[in-house]
N, C-alpha and C positions, 0 to 999 in steps of 0.2 A: 500827667500825674508823676511820671518818673522825673521830669525836669523840676517840678515843685519839690519833690522829696529830696532831690540832690541839693537844691538850694537851701533847704532847711538843714540838711546834714552839714553843709559847708559852713553855715552860720553857727553850728553847734547849739542850736536853739531847741532844747528838748521840751520847751513849754509852748511851742508853736501849735495853734489849734489843729492844723492838719496832722502833725505828728501825734498829738495826743488822741486825735480821733482814731488813727490807725492803731495806736497802742490799746485803746479801749476796746476796739473791735477784736483785737487778738486776745486780750486778757479776760474778756467776758465770753469765752468761746470754748466749746468742747469738740469742735470739728477737727478733722485732719484731712490734709490734701497731699496726695503722693503723686509724684511725676513718674509716668510710665512711658513706654515707647508709643503708646496710642494716645497719649495726652495726660491730662490730670485726672486722677481717680479720687473721687470725693467720698469721705467717710463721715457721716453725721448729717446734721441739719443743713440743707442747701443754703439757707440764709446766712448761717454762720460761715459756711464754706466760702460764700461770696466775699465776706469780710476778709477772710484769710487771703483770697486771691488778690484783693485790692492791696493788701500789705505786701504781698510778694511782688506785685507789679511795681510798687514804690521802692522796692529794694530792701524791705524789712523781712527777715526770715522769722516766722512766728515761733519756731522752736527755740531760737536764740533769745527772743524777747521773753518768752515764757520762763526760760531757765534763769534769766536775769531778774525776774520778778517772782520770787517764790510765793506760793499760795499760803495765805494766813487763814482765810475762811471764805465761804461762798454761799450765796443764795441762788439756787438754780431757778431757771425760768419756769413759771407756772402760769397758765392762762388767767387764773384769778388774780395773780400779782401783776401781770403784764410787764414784768421787767426781770432781769437777772443782775446780780451784783457779785463782784469778786474783790475781796480785800487782798492786796498784794504788798509785799515788802519792796520798797523802792529806796535804795540807799539805807539810811537810818530811819526812814519814816514808813508808816503804813498808809497806803492810799486805798480808797474804795473806788472802783470803776463800775459804772452802771450803764446798761444798755436796755432799752425797752420802748414801749409805746410812747409817742411824744406827749400825749395828754397826761400820762402817768408820771413821766420823768419831770415834766414842767412843774407838777405839784410838789416835787421834792427839791426843786432848784431855788436857790436864793440869789444866784449870780450867773452871769454868762460870760463866756470868753470871747473877747474881741481882739483885733490886731493891736489895740492899745492896752490890752490886759483885761483883768476881770472887772466887770461892771455890774451894778445891781440889776437883778432880773425883775424890773418893775412892770407895771401893767402895760406901758408902752412897748417895752421890749418883748413882753409875752405876746401881745397882739401881733407884733411884727413877725415873730418866729412862728406863731400859730398860722398866720396867713401863708407863710412860706411852706409850712407842712401841708396845708390844704392844697396849695397849688401843686406840690409834688404828688400828692395822693390823687388829685384829679387827672394826672397824666398816667395813672395806673402804676405808680411806683409804690413799692413797699417801703414805708418810711419808719426809720428808727431814730430815736434821740440818744445821744451819747453824753455822759456826764462823769465827773470825778469829784473827789474831795480828799484833801490831805487831812487825815485824822489827827485831832489835837494830841492824842496819846495813843500808844500802841494798843492793839486789840488783843485781848486774851482769847485765844482760840477755843478754850473750854467753855466760854460764856456764849458762844454762837455769834452770829452776825446780826446786829439790830437792823431795823428798817432804815435805809439811808435817808438822810435829811441834810439840809444845808449844802446841797450839791452845786457845783459849777457846771452849767450847761456848755458843752463843747460845741455842739452843732447837730445837724441832721444828716443822715445818710439815706440815700434812696437807691433802691435796686429794683430791677425788673426781671421777672421770670416769664419770658415770652411764651405764648402758647406754642405747643409743638405743632409741626405741620400736620394738617388734617383734622385738628381738634374742632375748628370752627365748622367745617363740613360735617363732622361727626355729630355735633350738637344740633345742627340743622336737620340731619337725618333723624335724630331722636325726636325732635319736635314733630316732624312729619309722621313718625311712627306712634304718635300719641304719648310720648314719654316726656314728662316735664322735668327739666333740669334746674336744680336749685344750687346756689352757692352759699355755703356756710363756712365762714372764715374768721380767723382772729385778727385779720387786717383792719385798717381804718375803713370807715364807711365809704369815704370818697374813693379810696383805692378799690374797694370791692365793687362799687358802682361802675367805675371806669373799666375794670376788667370784664365785668358782666356785660357791659355794653359792647365791648370789643368782641366778645365771644357770642353775642346774640342771645344771652340769657335774659337780659332785661334792657329796657329802653334807657336812654341817657337820664331822663328825669323820673325813673321808676323809684318807688319808695324802697328804702333800706331800713330794716329793723336791726337795732344794735342790742348788745347785751343789756344795756341800761333799760331799753324799752321792754325787753323780755322780762326783766325783774319786776316790772310794774304791771304785768299782765297776768290774769288768772288763766286757767287752762281753757275755759270756754272762749275767751277773747282770742287766745292764741290759735285755737282751732279755726276761727273765722279768718284771722290774719294770714295763716299759711295757705289759704285758698287763693290768695292774690299776690302775696309777696314772694319774690324769687331770690332775694339777696338778703343775707344775714351777716352782720359784721360784729367784730369784737365779742364773739360768742364763746362762752365757757363750755367745757365738756358736759356739764349738767344741763345747760341750756340746749345744747345740740341734741341731747337725749330727749328733752321736752319737745323739740321740734319734730323729731322722728315719731314720737308717740302721738302728737297732735295730727300729723299726716295720716297715721294709721287709724286714728279715731274717726277720720273723715272717709275711711274706706279705701285709702290709697295703698298700693303695694309699694313699699319703700326699699330702695337699694341705697346703701351708704358707703362712701369710700373714706378711708382713713389710713394713717401710717404710724401714729404715735400711741403711746400708752394711754393718753387721755381720750383717744378715740374709741377705746375698747368697749365702753358701755353702749355707745350708739351703734357700733358694729354688731354687737351681740343682740341688741333690741330690734334691729332692722330685719325685714323679711329676707334681704340678701345683704350680707356684710362683705365688702370687697376691700381687702388690705393690699397695700403696696408691697410687691415682692422685693424690690431693690432697696428702697428707702424705709420700708416699714420695719417696725420693731417686732420682736418675737411675740410680745403680748398682743399686738394688733393682729398678727397673722393667726394666732391661736383663737382669737375671738371671732375671726371672720369665717364666712362660708367659702369664699373664693379668694385666692391670692393672685394678684395681677402681676405676672412675671416681669413685664416691661414698664410698669408704672404709667401706662399710656391710656388716656381716656378713649382713644380710637379703638383700643382693644375691647372696651365695653360695648361700644356700638357694634363691632364685628361679632361679639359674642351674642348680642341680641338677635342680629341677623341670622347667624348660624343656628341659634336656638329655635327661632321661628321656622327655619327651613326644616330642621330635624323634626319639630312637632308636626309640621304639615305633612312630612313624609310618613310619619307614624300614623297620622290621622287618615291619609289617603290609602295606606296599605290596609288599615283596619276597615275602612269603608269597602275596599275591594273584597276582603274576606267575608265581611258581613253580608254584602249584597249578593255575592255569588252563593254563599252558604244559605241565605234565605231562599234563593231560587231553588236550591236542591231540596230543602225541607218542604217548600210549597209544592214542588213537583211530586214528591212522594205522597203528600196529602191529597193532591188532585187525583192521582191514580188510585188511591185508596177509596176516595169517594165514588170514582167511576167504576169500581169493581174490577180494575185491570191488574195484571201482574206488576211486580215491582219494576220500575223503569231502569234500575241499575243494580248490579250485584255488589256485594261488599268489596270484592277485589277491585271492581271498577270505581267505586267511591274512593277507595284508598289511592288508586292511580290518579284520579281527578284532583284530589286534595294535596297529595304529597309530591307528585311529579309535575303535572302541567300547571296547577295552581301555585305550587311552592316555588317554582323557578321564577315566576313573574312577580310574586309578592316580595321576594327578596330583592329583585332588581328595582322595585319602586323605592327602596331605601336610598338608592344612588341618584335619585332625581335631583339635579342641581337646582339651586334657588335662583331667584332673580330679585332685583331691587324693589320689586313691587311688594315684597313682604314688609318693607319699611314704609309703605304708604297706607297701611291700615292701622286702626286703633288696636290696642291690646285687647285680647279676649277677656271675658269675665272670668274671675277666679273660680266661679261656680260652674263654668262650662266644662263638660266632659270631653273625652277624646273625640267623640262623634258629636258634631254640632247638630242643632235642631234641623238645619237645612239638609245635612247629610242623612239624618234619620228619615226625613221625608223622601230623599232620593233613594235610600236603601229599599224602602217599601216599594217604590215605583219600579226600580230595576229588578228586585227580587220577584215581583209579580210578573213582570214582562218575561223574564227568563223562564219562570215556571210554566206560564201559559203557553209560550211559544214552543218550548221543548215538549210539553205534554201534547200539544197539537201534532207535532211531527211524530212523536212516539206512537200515539194511538192511530195516526194515519198509516204509518208503515206497518204496524202490527196488524191492522185490519186489512191492508192491501196484500201482505205477504203471508200472514199467519206464522211468521218466523220470529219467535220471541228474542232469540239471540241477535238477529239482525236489527230488530226494533230497539233493543237495548243499546246496541252499538251506535245507532243513529242518535239516541238520546244522549249517550255519553259524548259523542263527537260534537253534537250541537252545544252541549255545555262547554266543551273545550273551546269552540269557536266564539261563544259568548265571552268567555274569559279573555281570549285574544283581542277582541274588539274593545271590551269594557276596560281593560287595563289602560288603554289610552285615555279613556274618560277620567280615570282616577289619578292622573298626573297632576291635576289642579282642581281644586274645589270650585273655582269660579270661571277660569279661563277656558275658552273653546279649545278643544283638542286639535283643531285645524291650525291654530296659531302657535302650537308647540312643535318645534321641529323634532322629528324622531331621532335626529343625530345628537340632540342635546343630552340624551341619556342612552348611549350606545349599549349599556348593559341591559336595559329594558328591551331594546330592539332585538338584541341577540337572544334574550330569554324568551321573548314571544315567538321568534322564529324557531328556536330550539324546541320549545314546548310543542308547537304544532308539528314539527318534523318528527320528533320522537313519537308523538301519538300516531301520526300517519304510518310510520314504520311498524308500530305495534299492531296496526290493523291488518298488515299484509305479511308479517313474519309468523310462521307456524308456531314457534315456541311461545310468543306473547299472545297469539290467538288462543292457544290452549289455556294459558294461565289466566288471562283476562276474560275469556269466554266472549270474544268479539269476532266479527265477520267483516270481510271486505265490503266497501261501499262504492257503488258506481259513481262516475263523474257527475251525472245529472243530479244525483242526490247531494253530492258535495256542494254544487252550485246552489241548490235550494236551501241547504243548511246555512251556507255563508250569507245568503240574502236575508234569511230570517235573523241570524245573529247580528247582522249589521244594523238591525233596527234599534239595538241598544245605544248605538252612537247617536242616531237621530233623536231618540227620546231624551237622552241626557243633554244633548245640545239644546234642545227646545227648553228643557228645564233650566239650564244655565241662563239662557237668554231671557226667559220670563222672570226669573228671580233676581238676576243681577246683570242687566243688559250692558251697563257701562263697564263692568269688569270682564264680561265674556268677550268683548271686542278688543280689549287691551292687549297689545302685543308684548311679548316678553323682551326685556332689555338684556 
């Protein structure tokens, strides 16, 4: 590129197609590139910045070129127009420079620039250039057409810039925005997680298809719907099409909004990414609007629910994973509280039916729920996730914190805790006649049930025996601390007085531990019966 530019400059040929292409790329451009110690810093649209970088590499400084070609009038790029135009003063003349989608610029061109000069842009020339544009697009390049025209008379800026016509096509420019590292793997993870990834772009259909194939969004021969196709579809037809089409090209902001609403009408939960002002309606309408933090406009960020600080799709995948882990931890902690709480309620109900004294005093209940229970439920929030969270389909939006499976398990565990604790309470009360001692046994049995059951609550489906206790050292420490604190409370006079508890002999400790261990057996059986393939899966 540098050698060609130098040759053009030595020949003083400012009408050379290569030089005119670079000039057009500069003059129909609002981006800015600043050189820093860390490299080039881009301000504005990346596509326009790429054109500036091409000019810089060729030895043309865009600020100098812009200063030498004062602006007379401009037509900014709009998705509906598919081009941008800038009228510039060049010497004593006014020139209009145009950059846009090839098919749109071709319709405005009547000549094309060749090494021999301007030639009519007839059907043969059009077919030749269209074939070249298709070939470039099929390689995944974003293709733009560049054109110019010397205006026959100066433009009056107060009258505005009319739609360009009679243009001279300079040529095509192709650029590639390669996927960032990890994007392909992130999309594959999304597919495994039951998340469908769609591409909605303003690029050419062939470019969109090639990039979608490279990223695993669609097959090489997958259908692509264009903006023209969408214009001819009613909403009912579009709802059917979005069930199977993953790639949409040459789409306007209004059509992007229609696609979002069609997906929602099909019952989908839709997340939309965007960075421009034109993306704001779709970002606002989506269930989750995700704006780009670096390249996004203020309007897009205001319309979005989430701002992606690094503009990286991999971060969305990571957010889904972390969100599922957080939800799982909340669900597991809630299950732990509900199942042990149900055990306490049923225990009181059983003693009431049997005509026995209350199995625990108010102070003992507070101790159970705030100290021994509280330590462990907080530690459950620190349970690390594993990649298996991205191997299951999204839960229903109507599903609550506790799934039907966990409600079933809550009843089973609650009943087991209540019956087993009631049996020990009434046995010790009948054997010793000492209510304080029997209540201490009931309280300690509940504490032991919590200690064993918290291991069950680390995963809804996986066996507790496949989860290393060292994966969550906070939980291990909390369980040991809860049991240690409770044991000390049984043998220290101050806490004996406050809690109304009594020491327990070793043989009773063994009996209580064996009884409490039953909750592990019961929950393991339930996991294996309901989800045997998940229960045996090891954590990665």
